[in-house]
Backbone as CSV, one residue per row, in Angstrom:
resi,resn,N_x,N_y,N_z,CA_x,CA_y,CA_z,C_x,C_y,C_z
1,MET,-114.691,-94.344,36.992,-113.401,-93.667,37.012,-113.406,-92.537,35.974
2,PRO,-112.650,-91.479,36.256,-112.625,-90.331,35.344,-112.051,-90.690,33.973
3,GLU,-112.686,-90.154,32.929,-112.228,-90.426,31.576,-111.505,-89.242,30.953
4,THR,-111.696,-88.050,31.539,-111.036,-86.854,31.023,-110.464,-86.061,32.190
5,LEU,-109.568,-85.154,31.882,-109.005,-84.293,32.918,-110.110,-83.454,33.557
6,GLU,-111.038,-82.953,32.755,-112.134,-82.137,33.275,-112.967,-82.937,34.271
7,HIS,-113.269,-84.184,33.935,-114.042,-85.040,34.841,-113.259,-85.266,36.132
8,LEU,-111.984,-85.549,36.015,-111.136,-85.760,37.188,-111.154,-84.530,38.097
9,LEU,-111.005,-83.346,37.511,-110.972,-82.109,38.295,-112.321,-81.779,38.927
10,SER,-113.397,-82.353,38.406,-114.725,-82.101,38.979,-114.965,-82.918,40.254
11,LEU,-114.081,-83.856,40.546,-114.218,-84.694,41.739,-113.679,-83.943,42.951
12,LYS,-114.418,-82.960,43.413,-113.959,-82.058,44.485,-113.709,-82.782,45.808
13,GLU,-114.337,-83.944,45.998,-114.161,-84.678,47.253,-112.883,-85.522,47.255
14,LYS,-112.173,-85.561,46.134,-110.955,-86.368,46.022,-109.712,-85.485,46.099
15,ASP,-108.749,-85.904,46.918,-107.443,-85.237,46.947,-106.622,-85.796,45.796
16,ILE,-106.167,-84.908,44.912,-105.445,-85.318,43.713,-104.016,-84.787,43.785
17,LEU,-103.058,-85.681,43.605,-101.646,-85.308,43.543,-101.170,-85.452,42.104
18,PHE,-100.752,-84.343,41.511,-100.154,-84.357,40.179,-98.645,-84.507,40.358
19,VAL,-98.050,-85.446,39.636,-96.623,-85.736,39.760,-95.952,-85.480,38.413
20,GLY,-95.044,-84.487,38.386,-94.357,-84.122,37.157,-93.121,-84.963,36.922
21,ILE,-93.094,-85.649,35.786,-92.004,-86.552,35.427,-91.361,-86.063,34.138
22,GLY,-90.048,-86.219,34.036,-89.382,-85.915,32.784,-88.025,-85.277,32.977
23,ASN,-87.365,-85.082,31.854,-86.027,-84.502,31.836,-86.093,-83.176,31.098
24,ARG,-85.986,-82.080,31.830,-86.113,-80.755,31.220,-84.966,-80.428,30.275
25,LEU,-83.936,-81.259,30.236,-82.809,-81.043,29.315,-82.995,-81.794,27.996
26,LYS,-84.160,-82.431,27.838,-84.435,-83.173,26.591,-85.721,-82.664,25.943
27,SER,-85.746,-81.358,25.680,-86.842,-80.708,24.949,-88.212,-81.067,25.537
28,ASP,-89.067,-81.705,24.728,-90.446,-81.971,25.131,-90.559,-82.963,26.282
29,ASP,-89.512,-83.699,26.575,-89.554,-84.640,27.686,-89.724,-83.905,29.019
30,GLY,-89.447,-82.628,29.056,-89.599,-81.838,30.279,-91.000,-81.309,30.518
31,VAL,-91.964,-81.676,29.681,-93.309,-81.108,29.783,-93.983,-81.437,31.123
32,GLY,-93.786,-82.617,31.651,-94.394,-82.981,32.939,-93.873,-82.119,34.070
33,VAL,-92.577,-81.846,34.047,-91.951,-80.985,35.048,-92.477,-79.555,34.897
34,PHE,-92.541,-79.061,33.660,-93.042,-77.712,33.375,-94.440,-77.533,33.974
35,ILE,-95.316,-78.512,33.755,-96.697,-78.411,34.241,-96.754,-78.493,35.762
36,SER,-96.091,-79.481,36.342,-96.196,-79.669,37.800,-95.670,-78.468,38.574
37,GLU,-94.654,-77.811,38.042,-94.102,-76.641,38.739,-95.036,-75.440,38.698
38,ARG,-96.059,-75.471,37.861,-96.979,-74.342,37.711,-98.369,-74.599,38.288
39,ILE,-98.582,-75.768,38.851,-99.876,-76.077,39.455,-99.987,-75.360,40.796
40,GLU,-101.078,-74.637,40.956,-101.321,-73.903,42.202,-101.977,-74.837,43.216
41,LYS,-101.365,-74.912,44.398,-101.899,-75.768,45.460,-103.211,-75.187,45.962
42,ARG,-104.179,-76.056,46.144,-105.440,-75.657,46.767,-105.959,-76.828,47.579
43,GLU,-107.170,-76.707,48.103,-107.679,-77.678,49.066,-107.517,-79.130,48.636
44,ASN,-107.891,-79.467,47.399,-107.833,-80.878,46.991,-106.827,-81.152,45.871
45,ILE,-106.017,-80.146,45.512,-105.040,-80.297,44.424,-103.654,-79.943,44.935
46,SER,-102.697,-80.819,44.671,-101.301,-80.512,44.988,-100.433,-81.130,43.904
47,SER,-99.156,-80.747,43.906,-98.248,-81.293,42.900,-96.892,-81.582,43.522
48,LEU,-96.173,-82.450,42.853,-94.836,-82.842,43.257,-94.033,-83.042,41.982
49,THR,-92.864,-82.441,41.922,-91.997,-82.593,40.752,-90.910,-83.603,41.090
50,VAL,-90.865,-84.702,40.329,-89.898,-85.768,40.610,-88.852,-85.914,39.504
51,GLU,-89.035,-85.203,38.412,-88.149,-85.279,37.240,-87.963,-86.731,36.817
52,THR,-86.747,-87.236,36.735,-86.526,-88.601,36.240,-86.403,-89.634,37.363
53,GLY,-86.647,-89.229,38.609,-86.423,-90.140,39.731,-87.657,-90.486,40.531
54,ILE,-88.750,-90.840,39.872,-89.984,-91.138,40.611,-89.781,-92.250,41.637
55,GLU,-88.908,-93.201,41.343,-88.693,-94.303,42.287,-88.169,-93.811,43.631
56,ASN,-87.542,-92.634,43.660,-87.042,-92.059,44.906,-88.133,-91.385,45.731
57,TYR,-89.338,-91.274,45.175,-90.438,-90.567,45.842,-91.593,-91.485,46.239
58,ILE,-91.438,-92.775,46.093,-92.529,-93.708,46.405,-92.997,-93.533,47.841
59,GLY,-92.068,-93.534,48.784,-92.424,-93.377,50.197,-93.114,-92.052,50.475
60,LYS,-92.589,-90.984,49.904,-93.178,-89.658,50.123,-94.598,-89.590,49.558
61,ILE,-94.806,-90.118,48.371,-96.132,-90.097,47.750,-97.117,-90.912,48.581
62,ASN,-96.718,-92.095,49.027,-97.606,-92.906,49.862,-97.893,-92.221,51.193
63,LYS,-96.913,-91.512,51.736,-97.117,-90.796,52.998,-98.089,-89.630,52.812
64,LEU,-98.024,-88.955,51.666,-98.965,-87.867,51.375,-100.390,-88.413,51.269
65,SER,-100.525,-89.649,50.862,-101.775,-90.391,50.802,-102.925,-89.672,50.079
66,PRO,-102.688,-89.240,48.828,-103.796,-88.645,48.072,-104.803,-89.731,47.689
67,ASP,-105.992,-89.308,47.285,-106.994,-90.271,46.826,-106.656,-90.785,45.424
68,LEU,-106.050,-89.904,44.610,-105.676,-90.238,43.232,-104.322,-89.632,42.914
69,ILE,-103.562,-90.310,42.067,-102.300,-89.776,41.568,-102.428,-89.609,40.062
70,VAL,-101.939,-88.468,39.568,-101.879,-88.249,38.123,-100.419,-87.995,37.765
71,LEU,-99.806,-88.939,37.075,-98.432,-88.788,36.615,-98.471,-87.999,35.307
72,ILE,-97.723,-86.911,35.235,-97.695,-86.085,34.027,-96.375,-86.351,33.318
73,ASP,-96.462,-86.801,32.068,-95.241,-87.173,31.352,-95.498,-87.133,29.852
74,CYS,-94.438,-86.971,29.090,-94.598,-87.109,27.648,-94.617,-88.604,27.336
75,ALA,-95.347,-88.959,26.295,-95.460,-90.360,25.904,-95.818,-90.427,24.430
76,ASP,-95.361,-91.464,23.767,-95.683,-91.638,22.362,-97.083,-92.223,22.246
77,LEU,-98.043,-91.336,22.008,-99.437,-91.722,21.874,-99.802,-92.053,20.430
78,LYS,-98.817,-91.928,19.534,-99.061,-92.114,18.095,-100.107,-91.106,17.609
79,MET,-100.003,-89.875,18.139,-100.927,-88.805,17.790,-100.121,-87.569,17.408
80,ALA,-100.801,-86.497,17.071,-100.127,-85.254,16.699,-99.388,-84.665,17.897
81,PRO,-98.213,-84.053,17.670,-97.473,-83.416,18.759,-98.353,-82.418,19.510
82,GLY,-98.255,-82.459,20.845,-99.034,-81.562,21.676,-100.384,-82.132,22.074
83,THR,-100.731,-83.313,21.588,-101.985,-83.946,21.985,-101.811,-84.526,23.382
84,SER,-102.816,-84.334,24.238,-102.741,-84.917,25.583,-103.923,-85.829,25.818
85,LYS,-103.719,-86.772,26.715,-104.768,-87.742,27.009,-104.591,-88.238,28.437
86,LEU,-105.696,-88.319,29.175,-105.675,-88.893,30.521,-105.977,-90.383,30.392
87,LEU,-105.063,-91.202,30.892,-105.190,-92.655,30.758,-105.073,-93.332,32.112
88,PRO,-105.881,-94.364,32.357,-105.619,-95.189,33.539,-104.273,-95.869,33.333
89,VAL,-103.527,-96.048,34.396,-102.179,-96.606,34.251,-102.203,-97.989,33.606
90,GLU,-103.312,-98.699,33.725,-103.414,-100.030,33.122,-103.314,-99.976,31.603
91,GLU,-103.580,-98.813,31.009,-103.500,-98.686,29.551,-102.093,-98.358,29.058
92,ILE,-101.174,-98.127,29.980,-99.796,-97.829,29.603,-99.048,-99.138,29.446
93,LEU,-98.391,-99.300,28.321,-97.620,-100.520,28.093,-96.475,-100.611,29.089
94,ASP,-96.089,-101.818,29.429,-95.008,-102.035,30.388,-93.670,-101.909,29.675
95,MET,-93.274,-100.663,29.439,-91.996,-100.420,28.775,-91.246,-99.317,29.504
96,THR,-89.960,-99.335,29.385,-89.118,-98.320,29.986,-88.688,-97.347,28.900
97,PHE,-88.913,-96.054,29.134,-88.472,-95.028,28.196,-87.064,-94.621,28.573
98,ASN,-86.359,-93.957,27.673,-84.957,-93.650,27.925,-84.741,-92.687,29.086
99,THR,-85.770,-92.000,29.574,-85.565,-91.112,30.719,-86.052,-91.744,32.015
100,HIS,-86.540,-92.977,31.963,-87.012,-93.651,33.166,-86.180,-94.906,33.386
101,THR,-85.817,-95.150,34.630,-85.068,-96.359,34.931,-86.011,-97.547,35.115
102,ILE,-87.286,-97.262,35.300,-88.287,-98.311,35.475,-89.570,-97.819,34.813
103,SER,-90.385,-98.716,34.291,-91.604,-98.285,33.603,-92.595,-97.672,34.588
104,LEU,-93.395,-96.733,34.090,-94.396,-96.093,34.940,-95.410,-97.106,35.450
105,ARG,-95.784,-98.032,34.593,-96.767,-99.041,35.031,-96.206,-99.877,36.177
106,ARG,-94.957,-100.264,36.070,-94.330,-101.083,37.112,-94.199,-100.294,38.414
107,ILE,-93.821,-99.023,38.317,-93.617,-98.206,39.518,-94.931,-98.007,40.268
108,THR,-96.043,-97.956,39.542,-97.321,-97.696,40.205,-97.791,-98.872,41.050
109,GLU,-97.179,-100.024,40.873,-97.512,-101.167,41.727,-97.155,-100.888,43.190
110,PHE,-96.310,-99.889,43.436,-95.901,-99.538,44.791,-96.831,-98.520,45.446
111,PHE,-97.798,-97.998,44.695,-98.727,-97.014,45.249,-100.007,-97.702,45.698
112,ARG,-100.608,-97.138,46.757,-101.809,-97.726,47.340,-103.096,-97.110,46.802
113,MET,-102.988,-96.172,45.879,-104.158,-95.470,45.370,-104.217,-95.564,43.851
114,PRO,-105.379,-95.268,43.251,-105.479,-95.313,41.791,-104.510,-94.318,41.138
115,VAL,-103.953,-94.738,40.013,-102.975,-93.912,39.302,-103.433,-93.717,37.854
116,PHE,-103.329,-92.469,37.416,-103.611,-92.106,36.032,-102.361,-91.481,35.449
117,VAL,-102.275,-91.466,34.138,-101.173,-90.806,33.451,-101.778,-89.736,32.544
118,LEU,-101.337,-88.493,32.743,-101.678,-87.416,31.830,-100.519,-87.371,30.844
119,ALA,-100.738,-87.982,29.691,-99.686,-88.159,28.691,-99.780,-87.069,27.632
120,ILE,-98.627,-86.520,27.254,-98.554,-85.499,26.216,-97.632,-86.010,25.117
121,GLN,-98.122,-85.987,23.887,-97.336,-86.442,22.740,-96.212,-85.441,22.457
122,PRO,-94.944,-85.879,22.523,-93.845,-84.965,22.204,-93.649,-84.825,20.690
123,GLU,-92.998,-83.750,20.315,-92.556,-83.600,18.923,-91.101,-84.015,18.826
124,LYS,-90.317,-83.630,19.854,-88.889,-83.966,19.862,-88.432,-84.179,21.294
125,ILE,-87.499,-85.110,21.450,-86.916,-85.337,22.768,-85.391,-85.318,22.666
126,ASP,-84.904,-84.444,21.777,-83.465,-84.245,21.621,-82.945,-83.407,22.786
127,PHE,-81.619,-83.412,22.956,-81.038,-82.568,23.994,-81.311,-81.112,23.675
128,GLY,-81.722,-80.376,24.694,-82.052,-78.970,24.558,-83.107,-78.616,25.584
129,GLU,-83.135,-77.370,26.004,-84.053,-76.967,27.062,-85.328,-76.318,26.546
130,ILE,-85.503,-76.213,25.240,-86.664,-75.525,24.685,-87.674,-76.550,24.172
131,MET,-88.900,-76.438,24.691,-89.968,-77.324,24.225,-90.484,-76.834,22.875
132,SER,-90.994,-77.759,22.091,-91.577,-77.394,20.805,-92.840,-76.555,21.041
133,TYR,-93.196,-75.785,20.028,-94.309,-74.841,20.134,-95.620,-75.535,20.512
134,LEU,-95.968,-76.615,19.828,-97.243,-77.289,20.074,-97.311,-77.912,21.464
135,VAL,-96.203,-78.471,21.931,-96.170,-79.070,23.265,-96.262,-77.975,24.326
136,MET,-95.567,-76.860,24.114,-95.643,-75.740,25.055,-97.056,-75.187,25.116
137,GLN,-97.693,-75.064,23.970,-99.070,-74.561,23.917,-100.008,-75.469,24.719
138,GLU,-99.884,-76.767,24.543,-100.731,-77.720,25.265,-100.409,-77.688,26.755
139,ALA,-99.140,-77.582,27.108,-98.744,-77.520,28.518,-99.378,-76.311,29.206
140,GLU,-99.337,-75.169,28.545,-99.928,-73.962,29.128,-101.442,-74.101,29.265
141,GLU,-102.077,-74.749,28.301,-103.527,-74.974,28.381,-103.864,-75.934,29.520
142,LEU,-103.066,-76.976,29.695,-103.299,-77.919,30.790,-103.124,-77.237,32.148
143,VAL,-102.118,-76.381,32.278,-101.923,-75.636,33.525,-103.150,-74.776,33.803
144,ARG,-103.646,-74.073,32.783,-104.858,-73.241,32.967,-106.046,-74.100,33.393
145,SER,-106.215,-75.256,32.761,-107.338,-76.147,33.102,-107.257,-76.652,34.532
146,ILE,-106.056,-77.006,34.974,-105.892,-77.527,36.326,-106.070,-76.411,37.361
147,ASN,-105.527,-75.238,37.080,-105.600,-74.140,38.046,-106.955,-73.429,38.064
148,ASN,-107.720,-73.547,36.979,-109.023,-72.876,36.891,-110.084,-73.822,36.354
149,PRO,-110.433,-74.857,37.132,-111.388,-75.860,36.618,-112.781,-75.271,36.416
């Protein structure tokens, strides 16, 4: 299984669906949405922006039937703000964050394909539409990496 985003993107034979999660009105919590809205669709890469309602998209995601799903979301990685990490969903603790009605790990039990989480460490998740500088910088770099592997 892929250990890095670069390795994942090198799997040209796999259809990958990036799913943007988060609340764009809570600063860095909107980073998943920011990234997913900027991913350019191509032969094996597509994206879907679900914001805070991923549970409403389970049927649609299963119908799209990608080979792999990558959920993009901010998460407390206990690392420096703006740090990102690709994790198998099994490494995500079964907890509900304040912008999710159900934990990401629990929701992935409804998917028929492997699920990864592209987690970005937030600096702040206060109300506001502006992401912190370090998180924005990492988001733009991730968009470049996904669009130009």
